[in-house]
Backbone bond lengths (Angstrom), bond angles and torsions (degrees), N, CA, C in turn:
res aa  C-N    CA-C-N  psi(-1)  N-CA   C-N-CA  omega(-1)  CA-C   N-CA-C  phi
1 X - - - 1.452 - - 1.533 108.89 -
2 X 1.330 114.98 132.86 1.462 119.31 -179.81 1.525 109.58 -122.83
3 X 1.348 116.29 133.03 1.461 122.07 177.81 1.523 108.52 -127.56
4 X 1.325 117.08 131.48 1.455 121.49 177.05 1.522 109.72 -105.38
5 X 1.329 116.23 137.78 1.464 121.56 178.67 1.525 107.70 -85.80
6 X 1.335 116.26 112.74 1.458 119.57 -176.40 1.523 113.87 -115.68
7 X 1.340 116.35 20.49 1.467 119.23 172.50 1.521 108.27 -138.13
8 X 1.314 115.95 167.64 1.467 120.22 -174.37 1.525 113.40 -101.16
9 X 1.336 117.15 17.19 1.458 119.57 175.91 1.527 109.05 -79.03
10 X 1.303 116.75 121.00 1.458 121.76 -176.04 1.521 109.90 -79.66
11 X 1.333 116.44 121.67 1.463 120.32 -178.53 1.521 110.12 -138.26
12 X 1.344 114.32 152.12 1.463 119.26 173.18 1.523 108.53 -60.30
13 X 1.322 115.22 145.72 1.455 120.78 -177.07 1.522 112.33 -56.72
14 X 1.340 117.43 -46.17 1.463 119.75 -177.73 1.522 111.70 -65.05
15 X 1.339 116.20 -36.18 1.467 120.48 178.58 1.526 110.21 -67.28
16 X 1.340 116.41 -44.33 1.462 120.90 -178.71 1.530 111.14 -61.57
17 X 1.345 117.10 -44.86 1.466 120.46 -179.87 1.523 110.41 -64.30
18 X 1.338 116.27 -40.34 1.457 121.09 179.60 1.518 111.47 -60.21
19 X 1.339 116.40 -40.41 1.466 120.97 -178.39 1.526 112.69 -74.60
20 X 1.326 116.74 -18.92 1.459 120.01 -174.27 1.525 113.94 -119.05
21 X 1.324 116.23 20.54 1.466 120.10 177.62 1.518 109.39 -154.94
22 X 1.313 116.47 176.13 1.463 121.51 177.44 1.526 111.35 -101.54
23 X 1.326 116.48 15.19 1.469 120.93 -179.62 1.530 108.76 -84.00
24 X 1.330 117.57 136.04 1.456 121.27 -178.97 1.524 111.06 -69.70
25 X 1.331 116.28 156.87 1.469 120.64 -178.84 1.529 111.41 -60.14
26 X 1.333 116.79 -39.66 1.464 119.80 -179.13 1.531 110.57 -65.88
27 X 1.337 116.75 -39.60 1.462 120.43 177.76 1.528 111.16 -66.05
28 X 1.339 115.87 -39.95 1.472 120.45 179.41 1.521 110.78 -61.42
29 X 1.324 116.54 -47.23 1.462 121.16 179.68 1.517 111.25 -57.17
30 X 1.348 116.16 -44.79 1.465 120.58 -179.78 1.527 111.09 -65.72
31 X 1.338 116.82 -41.50 1.463 120.82 179.87 1.524 111.14 -61.39
32 X 1.343 116.76 -41.74 1.470 120.73 179.84 1.529 110.05 -66.35
33 X 1.334 116.92 -47.35 1.463 121.09 -178.75 1.526 112.17 -62.69
34 X 1.336 116.46 -33.91 1.461 120.50 -178.72 1.526 112.85 -85.53
35 X 1.341 116.49 3.45 1.462 120.65 176.39 1.511 115.17 79.74
36 X 1.344 116.72 19.96 1.461 120.59 -178.60 1.530 112.36 -93.62
37 X 1.343 116.43 6.10 1.458 121.14 176.86 1.527 108.53 -123.32
38 X 1.319 116.41 122.93 1.458 121.89 178.58 1.522 109.63 -116.50
39 X 1.335 115.96 137.34 1.460 121.47 174.53 1.522 107.26 -113.34
40 X 1.315 116.19 116.69 1.468 122.09 -176.29 1.529 111.25 54.95
41 X 1.349 114.26 36.76 1.457 120.71 176.19 1.514 115.27 84.36
42 X 1.336 118.39 3.45 1.466 121.25 -177.17 1.525 111.49 -123.77
43 X 1.346 115.58 149.42 1.458 120.71 175.44 1.531 109.17 -73.74
44 X 1.323 116.69 141.25 1.463 121.35 179.37 1.529 108.89 -136.04
45 X 1.323 116.25 173.56 1.448 121.15 178.47 1.532 110.51 -93.19
46 X 1.329 115.29 165.24 1.457 121.43 -178.61 1.516 111.89 -55.98
47 X 1.323 116.74 -36.83 1.451 121.60 -175.78 1.519 114.64 -80.96
48 X 1.324 118.20 3.95 1.469 120.98 178.95 1.532 109.71 -56.87
49 X 1.335 116.28 137.83 1.462 120.78 179.26 1.527 110.00 -98.18
50 X 1.321 115.30 123.31 1.465 120.00 -178.09 1.531 110.79 -71.53
51 X 1.321 114.92 154.23 1.469 119.94 177.18 1.519 109.07 -142.35
52 X 1.309 115.47 161.33 1.461 122.03 -178.45 1.529 111.05 -51.36
53 X 1.336 116.36 130.44 1.457 121.18 176.84 1.510 114.72 94.35
54 X 1.339 118.11 -10.51 1.462 120.38 177.37 1.529 110.49 -60.52
55 X 1.319 115.34 141.18 1.458 121.07 174.51 1.525 107.58 -115.62
56 X 1.322 115.82 118.45 1.468 121.48 -175.48 1.526 109.36 -106.47
57 X 1.322 115.87 120.48 1.472 121.69 176.93 1.523 108.57 -105.78
58 X 1.333 116.22 126.26 1.459 121.25 -177.81 1.524 108.81 -120.21
59 X 1.315 115.93 119.69 1.462 121.45 177.14 1.523 107.51 -85.75
60 X 1.320 115.24 89.57 1.460 120.28 -173.08 1.519 109.99 -141.43
61 X 1.318 116.27 128.22 1.459 121.68 176.19 1.510 107.73 -112.18
62 X 1.333 115.33 120.56 1.454 120.36 -178.71 1.523 110.39 -62.11
63 X 1.322 114.58 137.15 1.465 119.89 -179.77 1.524 111.11 -61.49
64 X 1.302 115.23 133.80 1.465 121.39 -179.63 1.525 109.69 -67.84
65 X 1.330 117.00 130.52 1.458 121.05 -178.83 1.528 109.14 -128.48
66 X 1.306 116.68 80.18 1.458 121.46 -179.23 1.531 108.00 -90.54
67 X 1.309 115.51 118.93 1.466 120.21 -177.70 1.521 111.04 -74.41
68 X 1.329 116.27 146.29 1.454 122.25 177.80 1.529 109.55 -116.78
69 X 1.324 117.52 148.26 1.471 120.24 179.74 1.531 111.32 -62.52
70 X 1.325 115.77 137.30 1.469 121.52 176.72 1.522 108.43 -139.20
71 X 1.318 115.78 135.62 1.463 119.59 178.92 1.521 109.91 -63.66
72 X 1.325 115.76 129.87 1.458 120.68 -176.27 1.526 108.89 -156.88
73 X 1.334 116.38 139.99 1.462 119.88 174.77 1.522 108.75 -77.88
74 X 1.331 116.02 126.83 1.460 121.35 178.74 1.523 109.13 -116.11
75 X 1.325 116.10 136.16 1.461 121.74 175.89 1.531 107.53 -91.33
76 X 1.339 115.68 89.90 1.464 121.25 -176.43 1.528 109.07 -89.70
77 X 1.322 116.00 115.59 1.458 122.61 -177.15 1.522 110.90 -82.72
78 X 1.342 116.21 -34.68 1.468 121.72 -177.93 1.523 108.97 -155.20
79 X 1.351 115.76 148.07 1.468 119.42 177.14 1.524 110.28 -153.02
80 X 1.338 116.20 139.01 1.456 121.64 169.38 1.525 107.98 -144.91
81 X 1.331 118.17 -165.99 1.454 120.75 -174.96 1.526 113.74 -70.87
82 X 1.328 117.43 -16.39 1.457 120.89 -175.83 1.525 114.76 -106.96
83 X 1.318 117.11 -27.48 1.465 119.15 -172.62 1.515 111.38 -158.54
84 X 1.310 115.70 169.56 1.450 121.74 169.60 1.521 108.57 -143.40
85 X 1.307 116.43 153.48 1.459 122.56 176.33 1.521 107.01 -114.03
86 X 1.324 115.76 125.83 1.458 122.52 -175.92 1.520 109.68 -116.01
87 X 1.320 116.27 139.50 1.460 121.96 173.24 1.527 106.70 -96.11
88 X 1.327 117.24 100.45 1.467 121.62 -172.99 1.524 111.75 -73.63
89 X 1.312 114.64 134.41 1.462 120.64 179.18 1.521 111.25 -79.29
90 X 1.316 115.69 163.72 1.456 121.88 177.21 1.524 111.49 -65.98
91 X 1.309 116.53 142.02 1.453 121.72 174.94 1.512 115.13 83.54
92 X 1.325 117.36 -0.98 1.463 120.98 -178.91 1.523 109.73 -95.21
93 X 1.337 116.60 117.92 1.458 122.05 175.44 1.528 107.47 -73.00
94 X 1.340 117.00 141.28 1.458 119.57 -175.01 1.522 112.73 -69.90
95 X 1.330 117.91 -46.14 1.469 120.24 -178.98 1.523 110.86 -142.49
96 X 1.329 118.42 160.59 1.464 121.44 -178.85 1.528 112.69 -57.81
97 X 1.309 115.22 143.14 1.465 123.68 177.21 1.518 106.26 -155.64
98 X 1.327 118.33 167.17 1.466 119.59 179.41 1.526 111.49 -51.66
99 X 1.328 115.32 124.54 1.459 120.95 -178.72 1.519 113.41 92.24
100 X 1.329 117.31 -11.27 1.467 121.31 179.35 1.528 109.82 -137.76
101 X 1.316 115.89 77.93 1.452 120.77 -177.92 1.525 112.21 -94.11
102 X 1.333 117.02 -14.38 1.456 120.05 -179.89 1.525 109.03 -139.40
103 X 1.320 114.76 167.34 1.458 119.78 179.65 1.518 113.76 76.72
104 X 1.339 117.38 10.65 1.459 120.33 -179.59 1.527 110.58 -88.53
105 X 1.319 115.62 167.02 1.459 120.06 177.02 1.518 110.57 -58.88
106 X 1.323 117.27 -39.20 1.465 121.11 179.29 1.525 111.05 -59.73
107 X 1.325 117.96 -41.03 1.459 120.29 177.69 1.525 110.91 -58.51
108 X 1.332 116.18 -42.68 1.460 120.88 178.54 1.513 112.54 -68.25
109 X 1.337 116.83 -38.87 1.467 120.39 178.71 1.524 110.66 -63.83
110 X 1.318 116.92 -40.76 1.462 120.55 179.51 1.524 111.23 -63.83
111 X 1.324 117.26 -34.98 1.462 120.66 178.76 1.527 110.67 -66.23
112 X 1.326 116.80 -43.06 1.464 121.05 -175.34 1.527 113.43 -83.56
113 X 1.341 116.62 -31.83 1.464 119.13 -172.39 1.530 114.05 -120.06
114 X 1.317 117.04 -1.97 1.463 123.53 175.11 1.530 111.25 47.94
115 X 1.324 117.13 -116.15 1.468 120.12 -177.03 1.534 113.20 -92.06
116 X 1.312 116.72 8.07 1.467 121.05 -177.36 1.531 110.69 -91.44
117 X 1.342 115.61 53.78 1.457 122.64 178.40 1.516 108.73 -139.05
118 X 1.321 118.09 152.35 1.466 120.93 -179.67 1.527 110.17 -62.98
119 X 1.323 115.60 153.42 1.471 120.78 -175.96 1.524 113.02 -111.67
120 X 1.329 117.68 3.91 1.468 121.46 -173.98 1.527 112.71 -56.97
121 X 1.329 117.72 -39.39 1.464 120.43 -178.50 1.522 113.41 -94.29
122 X 1.324 116.51 17.77 1.458 120.43 173.93 1.512 114.31 76.96
123 X 1.325 115.33 -171.05 1.465 121.83 -175.62 1.526 112.55 -72.92
124 X 1.326 117.49 -20.19 1.464 120.52 -179.66 1.520 111.98 -75.34
125 X 1.357 116.50 -33.64 1.457 119.84 -172.55 1.526 112.74 -135.21
126 X 1.319 118.64 52.98 1.470 120.09 -179.48 1.527 111.08 -62.16
127 X 1.326 116.36 129.50 1.455 121.24 176.85 1.512 116.21 82.67
128 X 1.334 117.65 -13.11 1.464 120.82 -172.61 1.526 111.65 -80.37
129 X 1.333 116.10 114.13 1.460 122.61 179.95 1.534 110.11 -93.19
130 X 1.329 116.65 -38.44 1.471 122.31 178.85 1.520 107.36 -150.25
131 X 1.312 117.68 174.82 1.458 119.39 -177.31 1.526 110.68 -146.37
132 X 1.321 116.03 163.78 1.449 123.10 171.35 1.525 107.29 -132.22
133 X 1.315 117.26 163.15 1.461 121.55 -177.13 1.527 111.31 -59.98
134 X 1.318 115.88 156.23 1.466 121.05 178.85 1.525 111.75 -57.06
135 X 1.330 116.77 -41.11 1.459 120.96 -176.60 1.523 112.95 -94.73
136 X 1.329 116.41 15.04 1.464 122.13 170.44 1.518 106.96 -105.65
137 X 1.320 116.76 137.47 1.461 121.25 -179.60 1.531 109.61 -101.38
138 X 1.331 116.33 165.78 1.446 118.94 170.57 1.511 116.86 127.36
139 X 1.337 115.32 -164.71 1.449 123.76 -165.76 1.526 114.75 -84.41
140 X 1.329 114.42 136.26 1.463 123.03 174.57 1.522 108.25 -136.03
141 X 1.328 116.82 142.16 1.461 120.02 173.45 1.525 108.20 -100.56
142 X 1.326 116.88 136.16 1.461 124.02 -178.46 1.524 108.52 -117.12
143 X 1.321 117.31 133.13 1.470 121.24 -179.25 1.524 111.01 -93.02
144 X 1.327 116.07 134.73 1.463 120.57 179.95 1.529 112.87 -92.37
145 X 1.325 117.21 -17.44 1.461 119.79 178.63 1.530 109.17 -145.07
146 X 1.318 116.28 164.30 1.464 121.11 -173.16 1.523 112.94 -66.52
147 X 1.335 117.07 -36.25 1.468 119.02 -179.42 1.520 110.12 -64.64
148 X 1.329 116.72 -43.86 1.461 120.61 177.52 1.526 110.66 -63.09
149 X 1.333 115.74 -40.80 1.466 121.07 -179.80 1.530 110.69 -59.55
150 X 1.324 116.39 -47.76 1.469 120.79 -178.31 1.521 111.81 -59.33
151 X 1.336 116.80 -44.00 1.460 120.22 -177.22 1.535 111.41 -71.64
152 X 1.322 117.10 -36.37 1.462 120.22 177.68 1.533 110.72 -69.50
153 X 1.340 115.53 -43.86 1.466 120.05 -179.84 1.528 111.17 -61.43
154 X 1.318 116.56 -35.23 1.469 120.75 178.55 1.529 110.44 -62.69
155 X 1.334 116.76 -38.63 1.466 120.54 179.15 1.534 111.30 -67.35
156 X 1.332 116.64 -37.25 1.464 119.56 177.18 1.526 110.38 -68.90
157 X 1.330 116.17 -36.47 1.467 120.48 -178.49 1.524 111.84 -68.46
158 X 1.339 117.02 -41.12 1.465 118.52 -178.52 1.524 113.24 -95.72
159 X 1.342 116.04 7.24 1.472 122.76 175.11 1.525 113.06 60.33
160 X 1.335 116.30 32.40 1.461 119.71 177.99 1.528 111.97 -89.51
161 X 1.325 116.36 -4.19 1.467 119.72 177.70 1.534 109.34 -87.64
162 X 1.325 115.90 177.55 1.467 122.24 -176.30 1.528 108.91 -119.59
163 X 1.330 116.13 123.41 1.463 120.50 176.94 1.517 109.88 -138.56
164 X 1.307 116.47 130.26 1.460 121.93 177.76 1.524 108.93 -130.22
165 X 1.323 115.82 132.00 1.461 122.06 177.49 1.527 109.41 -112.18
166 X 1.339 115.74 149.98 1.460 121.11 168.52 1.527 106.79 -112.17
167 X 1.332 115.88 138.82 1.455 120.47 177.75 1.518 110.04 -140.80
168 X 1.295 115.15 142.42 1.454 122.25 172.56 1.518 106.08 -102.79
169 X 1.349 117.19 121.46 1.463 120.10 -175.74 1.522 110.17 -122.41
170 X 1.314 115.45 154.81 1.451 121.02 179.64 1.531 111.25 -73.80
171 X 1.326 115.91 143.37 1.456 121.83 177.23 1.517 112.18 87.98
172 X 1.322 115.40 161.29 1.464 121.11 -179.42 1.524 109.16 -99.05
173 X 1.340 115.87 116.38 1.463 121.32 178.25 1.525 108.38 -86.27
174 X 1.322 116.96 122.03 1.463 121.40 -174.19 1.526 112.79 -79.24
175 X 1.320 117.60 -39.03 1.462 120.16 179.70 1.529 110.49 -70.51
176 X 1.316 117.08 137.27 1.466 120.42 -179.52 1.525 111.64 -70.64
177 X 1.321 116.96 -32.25 1.459 121.90 177.99 1.522 109.34 -138.38
178 X 1.319 115.80 163.29 1.464 119.29 178.13 1.516 111.63 -172.43
179 X 1.324 115.09 164.00 1.466 122.29 177.04 1.516 109.13 -130.18
180 X 1.322 116.04 132.14 1.464 122.12 176.27 1.517 107.05 -107.80
181 X 1.319 115.98 116.37 1.472 122.28 -179.76 1.521 106.93 -119.27
182 X 1.322 116.64 93.44 1.464 121.25 -175.32 1.526 109.01 -148.75
183 X 1.346 118.31 125.37 1.467 121.77 -175.83 1.532 112.53 -65.69
184 X 1.319 115.27 145.68 1.470 120.90 -177.72 1.526 110.32 -120.37
185 X 1.334 115.20 136.10 1.460 122.16 176.30 1.514 109.70 -144.64
186 X 1.320 116.09 179.48 1.459 119.64 -179.27 1.518 111.14 -73.11
187 X 1.325 115.92 140.79 1.459 121.87 178.98 1.523 109.09 -70.24
188 X 1.331 117.36 123.51 1.469 120.93 -177.01 1.520 112.71 -67.68
189 X 1.323 117.92 -20.53 1.464 121.53 -179.04 1.523 112.96 -92.41
190 X 1.340 116.18 -20.07 1.460 120.83 -179.11 1.520 107.79 -149.59
191 X 1.332 117.40 102.15 1.461 122.05 -173.48 1.535 113.47 -65.20
192 X 1.334 117.45 -13.18 1.456 120.05 178.23 1.526 111.82 -82.54
193 X 1.326 115.81 -11.80 1.459 120.48 -177.11 1.528 110.76 -111.27
194 X 1.327 115.27 158.11 1.454 121.99 174.25 1.524 108.21 -111.41
195 X 1.332 116.34 165.43 1.467 119.42 179.35 1.524 109.59 -157.79
196 X 1.323 116.04 165.37 1.460 120.76 172.76 1.521 106.96 -78.56
197 X 1.339 116.27 121.90 1.461 120.96 -176.15 1.525 110.09 -158.56
198 X 1.322 115.54 156.70 1.463 120.69 175.40 1.526 111.46 -94.55
199 X 1.326 117.53 -4.06 1.458 122.46 -176.25 1.529 110.65 -95.75
200 X 1.325 116.92 121.68 1.475 122.12 178.80 1.526 112.11 46.75
201 X 1.325 115.80 45.79 1.463 120.70 -175.73 1.522 111.61 -114.73
202 X 1.332 115.28 171.78 1.461 121.80 178.13 1.527 109.24 -129.07
203 X 1.316 115.34 152.75 1.459 120.82 179.13 1.525 110.46 -56.17
204 X 1.332 116.20 138.16 1.460 121.05 178.22 1.526 108.83 -143.38
205 X 1.344 116.34 125.46 1.462 121.48 -177.14 1.525 109.53 -131.71
206 X 1.327 115.71 126.09 1.459 122.85 -179.93 1.525 109.64 -126.31
207 X 1.330 117.12 130.84 1.465 122.09 175.69 1.532 108.27 -106.89
208 X 1.347 116.91 139.80 1.462 119.03 178.60 1.524 111.26 -133.83
209 X 1.335 114.73 155.54 1.464 122.76 175.36 1.520 108.07 -137.15
210 X 1.328 117.00 133.58 1.457 121.49 179.90 1.525 109.83 -76.45
211 X 1.330 116.39 128.31 1.460 122.15 177.18 1.521 111.79 -101.05
212 X 1.326 116.74 -42.38 1.468 121.89 178.83 1.514 108.98 -149.47
213 X 1.331 115.51 148.38 1.466 120.90 174.61 1.521 109.01 -118.74
214 X 1.337 115.68 135.69 1.447 121.55 175.37 1.532 108.10 -115.42
215 X 1.305 117.09 -176.08 1.462 120.30 -177.31 1.521 111.48 -62.17
216 X 1.344 116.95 -42.14 1.462 120.31 -175.18 1.525 113.69 -126.34
217 X 1.323 117.43 12.26 1.459 119.63 -176.48 1.523 110.58 -153.78
218 X 1.341 115.43 168.34 1.466 121.93 -179.72 1.524 109.38 -138.12
219 X 1.331 115.88 137.01 1.459 121.24 174.38 1.523 107.97 -94.55
220 X 1.331 116.99 125.66 1.448 122.47 -175.30 1.525 112.47 -119.08
221 X 1.336 115.26 150.55 1.454 123.01 164.59 1.527 105.94 -105.42
222 X 1.332 117.56 132.24 1.462 120.55 -176.13 1.519 111.56 -129.63
223 X 1.335 114.83 143.44 1.459 121.58 174.31 1.523 108.46 -129.07
224 X 1.326 115.96 141.45 1.459 121.42 -176.48 1.515 111.52 -106.66
225 X 1.332 116.20 134.08 1.465 120.60 169.87 1.519 110.28 -88.39
226 X 1.317 115.47 -23.73 1.464 121.93 179.25 1.516 108.50 -128.65
227 X 1.317 117.27 166.26 1.462 119.75 -177.34 1.518 112.27 -126.72
228 X 1.321 116.65 63.89 1.466 120.47 -179.91 1.522 111.15 -82.54
229 X 1.328 115.84 155.08 1.457 121.48 177.87 1.525 110.38 -57.32
230 X 1.331 117.28 127.88 1.467 124.13 177.66 1.528 112.72 59.75
231 X 1.335 117.45 25.34 1.475 120.15 -169.91 1.528 114.27 -54.05
232 X 1.323 117.67 -52.36 1.464 119.48 -177.93 1.515 110.93 -62.17
233 X 1.310 117.16 -44.14 1.467 121.10 -177.67 1.526 111.02 -63.49
234 X 1.326 116.78 -42.06 1.468 121.07 179.77 1.526 110.93 -69.03
235 X 1.305 117.14 -44.13 1.471 120.07 -179.40 1.522 112.11 -65.57
236 X 1.319 117.61 -40.34 1.463 119.13 179.90 1.533 110.91 -67.72
237 X 1.316 117.28 -36.71 1.462 119.58 174.45 1.527 110.00 -63.56
238 X 1.320 116.64 -40.36 1.468 122.76 -177.24 1.533 111.85 -60.06
239 X 1.346 117.62 -37.35 1.465 119.64 -179.34 1.534 112.00 -92.64
240 X 1.337 116.30 9.14 1.460 119.95 174.57 1.514 114.85 85.32
241 X 1.333 117.51 16.54 1.462 121.60 179.39 1.527 109.66 -131.44
242 X 1.343 117.76 68.45 1.465 120.30 -176.63 1.526 112.34 -62.81
243 X 1.318 115.32 154.14 1.466 121.34 179.54 1.527 109.33 -64.79
244 X 1.322 115.72 134.15 1.464 121.94 179.92 1.529 110.31 -62.55
245 X 1.320 115.04 137.81 1.471 123.98 177.50 1.526 113.26 70.66
246 X 1.335 116.91 16.61 1.462 121.54 176.31 1.523 107.95 -86.06
247 X 1.324 115.93 109.10 1.461 120.74 -175.61 1.526 112.94 -76.65
248 X 1.332 117.76 -11.86 1.458 121.70 -176.68 1.526 112.53 -99.87
249 X 1.318 116.89 -46.68 1.460 120.38 -172.47 1.529 114.29 -104.77
250 X 1.307 117.96 3.59 1.462 120.21 179.07 1.520 110.16 -123.62
251 X 1.335 115.95 141.26 1.467 120.02 175.47 1.525 110.69 -100.15
252 X 1.331 116.17 10.63 1.459 121.03 176.68 1.529 109.31 -82.91
253 X 1.343 115.69 172.79 1.462 119.45 -178.00 1.522 111.14 -64.52
254 X 1.315 115.81 147.11 1.463 122.70 176.01 1.527 107.20 -104.75
255 X 1.317 117.21 123.92 1.464 121.73 -175.92 1.523 112.16 -71.27
256 X 1.332 116.21 -43.81 1.463 120.54 -177.51 1.527 108.52 -162.01
257 X 1.304 117.14 -167.96 1.466 121.57 -176.74 1.530 112.37 -102.35
258 X 1.334 116.80 25.60 1.462 119.30 -178.05 1.522 112.34 -85.68
259 X 1.316 118.56 2.86 1.457 120.82 177.16 1.510 113.07 92.21
260 X 1.341 115.32 170.99 1.460 120.71 -176.74 1.524 111.95 -65.98
261 X 1.328 115.78 152.07 1.469 120.93 179.03 1.526 109.25 -81.75
262 X 1.308 114.80 73.77 1.458 122.66 -178.71 1.524 107.69 -140.11
263 X 1.333 116.01 124.72 1.462 120.96 -172.24 1.523 110.94 -134.99
264 X 1.335 117.33 127.44 1.462 122.66 175.07 1.523 107.53 -79.47
265 X 1.337 116.19 93.18 1.468 121.50 -166.68 1.523 114.27 -84.26
266 X 1.329 117.85 -42.44 1.459 120.84 -176.94 1.524 110.70 -122.12
267 X 1.327 115.74 143.41 1.459 121.25 178.12 1.523 108.75 -144.12
268 X 1.334 115.99 124.81 1.455 120.41 179.19 1.518 110.99 -134.41
269 X 1.336 116.65 146.76 1.462 121.04 -178.96 1.532 109.64 -163.49
270 X 1.328 115.17 165.05 1.462 121.15 174.41 1.522 108.20 -84.86
271 X 1.324 116.54 126.93 1.465 119.28 -179.48 1.531 109.38 -62.41
272 X 1.329 118.31 130.74 1.464 121.58 -174.14 1.525 115.31 -65.07
273 X 1.330 117.38 -21.41 1.472 119.80 -179.54 1.537 111.47 -102.04
274 X 1.330 116.79 -47.73 1.467 120.14 -173.60 1.529 112.70 -84.41
275 X 1.330 117.40 -23.29 1.461 120.74 -177.22 1.516 113.20 78.07
276 X 1.338 117.24 5.77 1.466 121.12 -179.98 1.524 110.88 -91.07
277 X 1.326 115.62 146.03 1.465 120.50 178.64 1.525 109.93 -76.69
278 X 1.330 116.29 135.65 1.455 122.11 178.28 1.523 108.40 -127.33
279 X 1.311 116.88 140.42 1.472 119.93 178.41 1.520 109.91 -138.03
280 X 1.323 115.60 139.21 1.458 121.81 -177.49 1.528 109.93 -127.05
281 X 1.325 115.12 148.65 1.464 121.64 -179.67 1.525 107.71 -131.72
282 X 1.311 116.99 140.28 1.466 120.29 -179.50 1.524 110.30 -125.90
283 X 1.314 115.63 147.97 1.461 121.28 178.66 1.525 110.23 -73.92
284 X 1.317 115.84 151.55 1.458 119.49 174.68 1.526 108.75 -63.39
285 X 1.333 118.20 139.56 1.471 120.34 -178.77 1.530 111.68 -72.38
286 X 1.299 115.27 160.35 1.465 121.58 -177.58 1.530 111.68 -57.68
287 X 1.339 117.07 -39.12 1.468 120.14 -177.79 1.532 110.90 -62.87
288 X 1.331 116.87 -35.81 1.459 122.77 178.40 1.536 109.44 -69.94
289 X 1.341 116.33 -48.65 1.466 121.80 -176.53 1.524 111.58 -63.00
290 X 1.339 117.10 -37.91 1.469 120.27 -179.50 1.525 111.16 -59.52
291 X 1.333 116.67 -45.20 1.467 120.65 179.72 1.528 110.26 -71.03
292 X 1.330 116.35 -38.64 1.463 120.60 177.66 1.535 110.73 -58.42
293 X 1.318 117.24 -42.42 1.467 121.16 179.76 1.521 112.13 -65.27
294 X 1.345 116.39 -36.79 1.459 119.63 177.42 1.525 109.92 -61.87
295 X 1.328 117.39 -45.69 1.455 121.95 -177.66 1.530 111.18 -71.28
296 X 1.338 117.42 -32.79 1.457 120.81 177.36 1.517 110.98 -62.89
297 X 1.333 115.58 -37.67 1.469 120.85 -173.25 1.524 114.13 -90.41
298 X 1.318 117.11 0.77 1.466 118.64 179.35 1.525 110.32 -68.40
């Protein structure tokens, strides 16, 4: 892996690598100490300060994460020979990643559909066209073959598909509608989190509409122009209205461990084989409604 330093912000080597890769801080420290990280062709210490023009070579092989079939109940909203639409439950990670090698949606898909899933994203993510956070509920489309995957992925890339989220956020939003246009990048203090920043960030645009107002919270409908990691959660925190029950991006009270009140409610796309438009709608999950009722009755 090679990373080039293209800005003049002086940072410790381990911090810089952490912000610009998916390698954990502990792994980075070990790689540097063991001489597996070279800066401009030379071994350096962890505390080395990066500078503009540095070329960092990292001898690192990502750990193999081959998913295995696991019996799991799936809420399948629709299925045909090319795809299926799944209503993902709370707490379910979409695909294997460090720390989550089992119990993911992919493990369940492999159990039910075996080899009848697209292979474009390899053995780690068979069938996965897009994803939502583990603690976000709602609709996902899964591709059963590569041709379907390519056509669906193209719609997500050019934003020609239809996606609507519902979120319960803290505080009363006075404007009936609004747009948040603020770039999102990795948080320099915590690589597991994202934040609004001008440093190593990407454009992020979220549109919202108020559906209901309560004494201390607001129910929103949201649409995304971009698909950044944690986009809705980061943007709502940025404008001072974090998602209710979000243990990561909100400093407000957490009601329980059922995850943030964020639900991928509507999903629409052109069917990759028939060319016909399809749209699906899902009910808010019980965990979302329970918290909503508490806030309604305050």
